[in-house]
N, C-alpha and C positions, 0 to 999 in steps of 0.2 A: 428830871435831869435828861431823860432821853428826848423829851419833846424840846427842851431848851436847845440841846446840841443839834437837833434836826432842823429847828427854826434858824439857828445861826449858820447851818450849813447851806440851807436855801438862800439866806441873806447874802452870803458870800458869794454864792453862784450867781445871784441876781447882779450884785455889784460888778462882778466879771463881765457878765453879759452886756450890761450898760456901757461899760468901759471899752469892750470891743467895738460895739456899735458906734461909739462916739469917736474912737481913734483909729479904727480899723481901716481907714482910707488914706492915711498919712504915711507916705514913704519915709522912713527915717533917714536922717543924713548918714551917708556912707553905704546906703543900700541901693543907690541909683545904679542902674545897670545890672543889679542882681535881681531884682524884683520889680515888675511893672506895675503901674497903678491897678491895671486889670487883674493881675496875679495877686495883688495885695487885697483887692476886693474879694476874690475867690478865698483867700486865706481867711479874711474877716467872716465869710459866710460859713466856711467849714468850721472855724472856732466856735461861731454862734450855735450852729446846729449840733455841734458836740456838747456844748453847755446845756442846750434844752434837752438833749437826749439823756445826759447825765442827771439832770434834775428829775426827769420823768422816771429814770431807772431807780434813782435813790428814793423817790416818793413811793413808787410801787413796792420797793424792798421794805420800807418802813411799815406800810399798810400790812404786807403779808406777814412781817415780823410780829407786829402787834396782834394779828388775828391768831397766829400760832401760839403766842405768848398768853393772851387773855381769853382765849375761847374755851379753854379747859381740854383741848386735844392732848397736850402733852401729860397732864396728870392722868388722864384716861389711859394713855399709852404706858405710863409707869405702872398703873394698876393691872393692866394686861400682862405686863412683863413680870409682875411679882412672883410667880411660881418659879422663875428662872434664878439662878444664882447671879450675883452682881456682874461677873464678867461677861458672860454671854448677853445679859440683859442690856448691859451699857453699850456693847457693840451694836446691838439692834437699834438701840435708841439713837445713838449717833448716826448709824447708817440711814434711818429715816429722815433725821435733819439734814444729813450731808447730801442725800439724793434730792430732797426737795430744793435745797439751796442750789444744787448744780443744775437741775432742770429749769429753774427759775432764771438763773444767770445764762443758760444757753439760749433761752428765748430772746433775751436782749442781745446776746452776742451775734445771733443769726441776723437780726435786723442790722446791727452795726456793721457786720461784715458785708452782707449781700445788698445793703440798701445804702447806708450812709458812706462807707468806705468806697463801695462801688461806684457811687455818684461822682466822687472826686477822683476816681481813677487809681486808687490804691489797692484795691482788693484784687488778688491773682488767684485766690483759693476756689477750688471746685467744690460743690457740695459734697462730693466723695472725701476729699480731703479734710474739709471741716468736720464731717461727721466721724471720720477715722480719728482725728485729733481728739474730739469729744470723749470718744469711747475709750482712748488711751488715757486720757486725764482721769476720767472716772476710774478706771482700773488702778492707775498709779496712786491717786488719792485714797482709795479704799485701802491699798496695801500699805501705804506709809501711815494713814490715819489709824487703821485697826492696830498697827504695831505700837503706835503712841498711846492710844486709848487703853489697849490691853496692859501695857507696862504701868500706866497711872492706876488703873483699877485694882490691878493685882498688889501694887506696892501700897495703895490705900488700905487694902484688905489686910496685908501681912506686916507692914512696917509700921503701922498705927501712927504714933506720934511723930515719927521722923520720916513720914512717906514723902513730904514735900522736898527734903533734902536728896533722897535717892531718885525721885522723879526729875529733879533738875540735873543731877549727874547723867541720868539716862538721856535726857534731851539734849544737854551739852555735848555728849560724846556721839549722839545721832546727827547733830548738826555738823560735826567735824568730819563724821564719815561721809555724809552727803555731799560736802564741800570737795571731798576727794574723788567721789564716784560719779558726780554729776556729769563732768565734761565726756567721760568715756562710757557711762553706762545709761544715764538718764536722758541727756540731750539727744543722742543718736536715735531715740525712739520717735522723735518727732521731726528731726531734720537729718539731712544727709551731709556728711562732712567729708571733704575731699582735699588732699594737699593743694595749696594755692597754684593754679595752673600757670600764672605768670612767673616764670622761673626768675627773671630779673627782679621783680617785686619781692618774691619769697626771699632771695638772697640778700636784697636790701634790709628786709625785716629782721632776718636772722642776724646779720651782722650788727644792725642797730640795737637789738635786744641783747646780744652778746656784749656790746660796748657798755651797756648798763648793768651788767652782771646778772641778767636775766636768762636762765636756762630752761627753755620750754621743751615739752614733749612733742611739739609739732606746730606748724602754721597752717591753719585750715581755712577754707572757704566754705560757707554754709548756704545751701540752696533756699535762702530766704525769699527769693523772688517767685517761689512757688505759692507763697502765702500772702506777700504784701510788696509793695514798691518802696516802703520805708527802708531807710539805711541805718547801719550801725556797725560797730565792732566792739570787741571785748577781749579781756584776758581773764581766764577762769581757771579754777583748780588749785590744789596745793600740791608741793612735792613734785613727783615725777608726772602726775596727771596734768600739771600746768600747761596751758595751750593757749595761742593767740588764734582768734577766730574773727574773720571778716565776712560781713554779708557779701553774697555776690553782687547784689545791687550797688553796694558801696564801691566795689572794684571797678563796676561799670561806669559810675558816676564821677569818680574822682581820680586824679592823677597821682603818681607815686609820692611825690612831695606832700600832699595833702593826706594821704593815707598814713604816712609816717608820722606826721604831725599828730594825727588822732591817736596813734598808738603810742606816741610819747606822753600823751595825756594818760592813757590807760596804764602804760608803766609808771607814771607818777603815783597812781593809786597804790600800786604794789610797793614802790619804793618808800612811800610814806606810811606803809603798813595800815591803809585804811580799811582793807578786808578784815584783817585781824582785829583792829580797833572796833570796828562795827560788830563783829563777832562778840567780843568782850562786853561791849555796851549792852547788847541785846541779852546776853547771857547773865549779866548782872541784874538787869531788869526782870528777867525771868525768875531769878532766884528771889527777889522781893515780891514779885507777883504770887510765886507759889507759897512763900512763907505766910503772906497775908490770906491766902486761899485756905491755907491750913486752919486758920482761926475761923473763917467764914462758913466752912463746909459743915460744921455742926450747929450752926445757928438756925434753930427751929423756926424762928420768925420769918427767915427768907423763904422757906419752903411753904410755910402757911400762907405768906402773902400772895403766892401765885397758885395756890390751890393744890399743892401736892399732899398726898395723904401721909408720907413718911419722908425721913431724911435718908434719901438713897444717894451713894457717892455720885454715881453718873449724872443724875439730876442736879446734884450740888455743883458739879464741875461747870454744867451748862449755865445754871443761874449766876454763878460767880462770874462767868464770861459776861453775862448780861449786864451785871452791876458795875464791871469794870470798863465796859464800852465807853461811858462817857469820860472816864479817866484817860482812856487811850486818845480820845479827841482832844482833850486838854493838852496833852503832853506832845501830840503830833507836830505842833510848830517847832518844838525844840529839836525833834529828831530830823525835821526838814531843814532847820537851821544848821545842824551839824553836817548833814549831807551836802548842803550848798557850800559850807566852808571847805569840806573835803575836795568838792568839785574845783573850787578857786585854787586850792593848793595844787591840785593835779595840773591845773592850767599853767600856774606859775612854774611848775617844775618842767613842763613841756617847753616853755619858753626858755627856760635857763639851759636845757640840754641841747635845744635846737639854735639857740642864739637868735631867734626870730619868732614873731607871732604871726607873720603874714600868712603862711600855709594854713595854719589852724583857723585863722580868721576867715580865709577864703572857704575853707571846708565847712565851717559853721554857716556862713551866709549861703553857700550852695544847698546844704541841708535844710536850712530854714525855707528857702524857696521850694525845694523839691517836697518836703514834708508839709507845706502849708502851715508852718508853725505860727503860733499866735504871737505876733511882735509887741502886743500891747496888753499883757495880763494886768489885772488890778493887783496892787501891792498886798492886800489882805489875802487875795486868793493864792498869791505866790507864798506867803508865809504858812498857809494851811496845806497846799498841794503840791508845791514845786521842790523836787529833790535837786534840781539844777538851778543855778541863777538864770533869770530871763536872758535872752539872747543879746538884747542891747547892753545890759549891764555887763554881761560876760565879756563882749567885744571890748567895751570901754576898759575893763580890768586887764584884758590881754594887752592892749595897746600901752597902758601904764607899766605892766610887767616888762614889756620890750624895752621901754624908754630906761627903766631901772637896769636891766641887764646891759644894754649899750653904755650906760654911765659907768657901770662898774668896769666893762672892757676898756673903755676910754681912760678910766682913772689908772688901771693897771698898765 
């Protein structure tokens, strides 16, 4: 099954690559004046290089994974950890796996950042910032991962038959806490957040948010330009930790009207309760996953098939993850479909409360040109990899939403 899903992944990437090469030189209607043929060619080259890079990274990752899985390294590690109790043994086991995975990913990220992104003018990170971010990520992942693994192993040991329910409750509570503390405690570890310097823009955002019943703990700009020239904005947090964040690069590239349109979209996510719905969906999926895992974790055939000497809980959790990997690949189009549906809802909400789609369309066209976004992704690639609708489809839907809004206003 792993081989089948891997092969399909490469097939879809290949289809996308050929699609980009075939259509990447055609300026779509409506983009005249926003993107030149030369800029479009550069966008096509950027997309093609990213696809090739993604395929190389995926292939290397699969090879490394199979080596680790089939070479007998992991059973030997479990044998070495046998004298220890399950809790510290499990922490060491996952620490070895996590560090290996992190260092592997770091090698590719280093190339992506300082070669690929540098080539197209997006990278602004220095080697020092890159290394500091990596070390912070390792420390943070270790802290969070060890907490989750410790809770799971201790609950498996002491809660026996009902461990899956207690683990689910712990993880659900942990996710809720992270949603609250992320904006104020986690995100500032990597970026500097300061109140928006443009007082006029800040006042407009505050009044706009208040008009929609959104009470935020602050309106901030983030020093994203220290790492990249890509642009973005988001609304994060729950309760009093809720805040609006603008990339400083976004403020530099867009006018007030466009920024407010982008925020109208983000407010749409909040008003439509997409954050809560996503949390509930993933929490319910987690419950099902843990329940089925409780049935698999004692399955001796699973351990024997991969050469493990005994049924240890931490090895079982790892092997269950391996077995569930293809299932995750199968359901990923469903989650992406849901995400694209939420994005369309947020777009329609933005048009409804601003009574126009023009500023948001202008912002999207500008961001597409600035970010060298792929204007011609293959439909299959979109289904499996896009959390947002493709830009051309999105603009067409925004125009339709504006027509509907104007028709309703004219009717009344």
